[in-house]
N, C-alpha and C positions, 0 to 999 in steps of 0.2 A: 539471731539464729542463722545457721549455715544450711545450705541446701546441697544435697547430692542428687544429681540427675542421672538416672539409669534409663537408657533407651528402652530396654526390654526387661521383663521379669527374668531374673537371675544375673543380669549384668552388675547389679549392685554387689552381689555376693562374690561373683567371679573376679571382678576387677577393683572392688572398693571395700572389701570386708575390713581390712586393717584400718583404713581411713575412717570408716563408719564407726568402728569400735572406739577409736581415739577421739573423734570430733563430735559424735552424737548429733548428726544433722537430721533435718527433715529429709526423707527420701521420697523423691517423686519419680515414679516409673511412668514414662511418657506413653509408651505404646501398649495396647492390649493385644493378646494373641488371637489371631484369626488365620494367619497364613499357614500354620502347621495343620490346622483342622482341614483346610482346603487341600492339603497334600496327603490327607488320609489319617492323620494322627488325631483322632476324635477326642482323645483324653487330654489334649493340649488346649482346651478351650480357655477363654479369657478368665472365667470364674476360677477354674482350677489353678491357672498360673498365678492369679492374684493371691489365692490362698497359700501357694508355695512361698511367694515373696513375703507375705505377712509372717508365716511361720519362721522363715529364715531370719527376718529382721528381729523377731522376738528373741531369737538366740543371740544375735549380735548386739542388740540394744536393750533387751529386757522386755517385760510385758507391756510397757507403755511406749513401745516403738511407734514413731510417727511416720507412717508410710501413706502416701497419697498417689492417686492414679490419674494420669492425664487423659486416659481413655481414647487416645487416637488409635485407629485400627492399623495394625501392621501390614495389612494387605492393600492399603491405599497410599497415595502419594500426596504430600502436603507441602505448601510453601513455608519458607522459614518463618515468616511473620505469623502464620497460623500456629506453628509449633511453639513459638515464643509466647504467643497469647495464651495458649492452653497451659503452658507451664506457669505463667504469671497468675492465671486464674486459680491456681491451687493455693495461693497465699491469701490469708484473711487480711482484711484492711488494717487490722491492728498489728500485723506481723511485719518486721523489718528484716530484710535479708542482709547479712553481714559478709557473705562470701558464697561462691558457688564452686562445687566440684562437678566437672563435666567431662565427657569423653573428648579426646583430642580429635581434631580434624586430620586424619591420617591418609597419606597416599595409599590407595588400594583399600581404604577402610570401608567398613560396612556403610552403605549409603544412609541408613537411618541413624547410625551413630554419628556420622558426619553432619547430618541435618540437625541433630540435637546439639552438636558442638557449635554450629552456626547460630542456632537460636540462643544458646547460652551466651555467646559473645554479644549478641544484640541486647540481651537483658543486663549483663554486667556493665555495659557501657551506659545504659539507661539508668541503672541503679547506682552506678559509681562504686562498685564493690569489687574485691579481688576475685580472680578466676584461677582455679588450679585445674589443669587438664590431666586426665589419667589415660593410660593406654588400654585399649581393648584388644582387638585382633583385626587382621586384614582379611580381605575376601579370599586370599590364598591360604587362610587358616593359621598363619603365623601371628606372632605378637611383636609389636614394636617395643624394644627394650632400650632404655635410656640409662644414663649414668645415675639417675635418681631413683633408687629402689625404695619403696615404702617399707619402713621398719616393721619387722615381724617379732612377735614374742611367742613363747610356747603356748600360753593361754590363748593368744590371738589365733594361732594356727589351729588349735583344737576347736575353737569356736567356729572358725571358717569351715573346717571339715564337717562339723555338725550342721552348719547352715547349708552347705552345699548338698548334703544328703536330703534336704527338704525338697529338692528339685527332681523328684522321681520321674516326672513326665519327660524330663530331658535326659536323664541318665540312661533310660531304657532305649533311647534312640542312638544307634551306633555312631552316626556322624556328629552328634552333640557330646557324646560321652567323653571324648578326648579332652574337652575343656574342663571337665570336672575331675579328671584323674591325672592330669599332667601338672605342670609348673604352678605352684600356689603363689608365686611371687606376684607383686603388684608394682606398677611403675607409674611415675609422674613424667609427663612430657616436658 
């Protein structure tokens, strides 16, 4: 089986919907949402955000979508080994990872995205499996675009749009909305 690592709820759909539809990986969402609640968005609690991810992944993968949650708090700071251990703990003893999709470690990248990138590198070296890095966004709000665009199909685009609509908690926040309404393209680094 392959694993798709999403730092936060919605990252899998924003930056990996086409990959997820093609590869059918186990999706591990590493962080739970606490930071937005602290900033006054009470509707963005961990349980609500998990429900949005489950709904989105059922659109992308069907009713048997395999989504797991690392349950690290996004309002706390962790060491790379703690993040790697939490990710690894999501696999059952009878499961063998064949490859990992993870965010790239990008200059100016979101610190938690870069931390998941570092943890993924630790794991793939340990497991001796391939790592494919995908682009997310930088702290300046832009996205790193590379020569390798993830292929899109009309059905894939329609599914991605339907999955993005599951994230009502984010779409109503003006500073988040741009990520749901702009470029649908996805990129490998």
